[in-house]
C-alpha positions as CSV (number, residue, x, y, z in Angstrom):
1,M,156.0,56.7,58.6
2,R,157.8,53.5,57.5
3,R,161.1,55.4,57.0
4,A,160.9,56.7,60.6
5,L,160.2,53.2,61.9
6,A,163.0,51.8,59.9
7,A,165.4,54.5,61.1
8,A,164.4,53.9,64.7
9,V,164.8,50.1,64.4
10,G,168.2,50.7,62.7
11,A,169.3,53.1,65.4
12,A,168.3,50.6,68.1
13,G,170.3,47.9,66.4
14,V,173.4,50.1,66.3
15,L,172.9,51.0,70.0
16,L,172.5,47.4,71.0
17,A,175.5,46.3,69.0
18,A,177.6,48.8,71.0
19,V,176.1,47.6,74.3
20,V,176.2,43.8,73.7
21,P,179.7,42.6,72.9
22,A,180.0,40.4,69.8
23,Q,181.5,37.5,71.7
24,A,178.7,37.5,74.3
25,Q,176.3,34.8,73.5
26,P,173.1,34.4,75.5
27,T,173.6,31.5,77.9
28,A,170.1,31.4,79.4
29,P,166.6,31.9,78.3
30,N,165.4,35.6,78.0
31,C,168.9,36.8,77.2
32,T,168.3,38.4,73.8
33,A,169.0,41.9,72.7
34,A,165.2,42.6,73.1
35,D,165.4,41.3,76.7
36,L,168.4,43.6,77.4
37,A,166.6,46.6,75.9
38,G,163.5,45.9,78.0
39,V,165.4,45.6,81.3
40,A,167.5,48.7,80.5
41,T,164.3,50.6,79.7
42,G,162.7,49.6,83.0
43,V,165.8,50.6,84.9
44,S,166.0,53.9,83.1
45,A,162.4,54.7,83.7
46,A,162.7,53.8,87.4
47,T,165.8,56.0,87.7
48,S,164.0,58.9,86.0
49,A,161.0,58.6,88.3
50,Y,163.3,58.3,91.4
51,L,165.2,61.4,90.4
52,F,162.1,63.4,89.6
53,T,160.7,62.5,93.1
54,H,164.0,63.2,94.9
55,P,165.0,66.7,93.8
56,P,168.2,66.9,96.0
57,V,169.5,63.7,94.4
58,N,168.5,64.9,91.0
59,D,170.3,68.2,91.7
60,F,173.4,66.3,92.8
61,F,173.6,64.2,89.7
62,T,172.8,67.2,87.5
63,S,175.8,69.0,89.1
64,L,178.1,66.3,87.7
65,F,177.7,67.4,84.1
66,G,180.9,68.7,82.6
67,K,183.2,67.3,85.3
68,D,185.9,64.8,84.4
69,R,185.5,61.1,85.1
70,E,187.7,60.9,88.2
71,Q,186.0,63.9,89.8
72,K,182.6,62.5,89.1
73,K,183.6,59.2,90.6
74,A,185.0,60.8,93.8
75,E,181.9,62.9,94.2
76,V,179.5,60.1,93.7
77,I,181.3,57.9,96.2
78,A,181.3,60.7,98.8
79,F,177.6,61.5,98.1
80,M,176.6,57.8,98.4
81,D,178.7,57.3,101.5
82,A,177.0,60.3,103.1
83,N,173.5,59.2,101.9
84,P,173.3,55.4,102.5
85,Q,169.5,55.3,102.0
86,V,169.8,56.9,98.6
87,A,172.6,54.5,97.8
88,A,170.5,51.5,98.8
89,E,167.5,52.8,96.8
90,L,169.5,53.4,93.6
91,R,171.2,49.9,94.0
92,G,167.7,48.4,94.2
93,I,166.7,50.3,91.0
94,R,169.8,49.0,89.2
95,Q,169.5,45.5,90.5
96,P,167.4,44.1,87.5
97,M,170.3,45.1,85.1
98,K,172.9,43.5,87.4
99,D,170.7,40.3,87.6
100,F,170.3,40.3,83.8
101,R,174.1,40.6,83.3
102,H,174.8,37.9,85.8
103,R,172.1,35.5,84.5
104,C,173.0,36.0,80.9
105,G,176.8,35.9,81.3
106,Y,177.5,39.5,80.4
107,G,180.5,40.6,82.4
108,H,181.5,44.1,83.3
109,G,184.1,45.6,81.0
110,P,186.8,48.0,82.3
111,Q,184.7,51.0,81.4
112,Q,181.8,49.6,83.6
113,E,183.9,48.8,86.7
114,H,183.0,50.9,89.7
115,R,182.8,50.8,93.5
116,E,179.4,50.1,94.8
117,P,178.2,53.2,96.7
118,G,178.2,52.7,100.5
119,S,180.7,49.8,100.4
């Protein structure tokens, strides 16, 4: 049991090290790796719940598996432009992560840049 817990904690540390850049230092209260993990978990759970309760949206995102990055991006932009309510709802779900990054001074790297759906 202890080994499994230690392995889980170690894996979480490696994952967070990949997510939080070494030069990024928390600049505000509640900007720790644990806070980041908590916010990310909440956003992930809310996204999962949304997709399970909106099968057409779930089907669309599932259909993106195996496509190249540019094709995915183009299809997501087109889908969100055609479905502004879905775009707004998903933006609302992601908002806590955006707020965390803004509050804590974590910028968006090149791999995270994207066009907001519906804009």
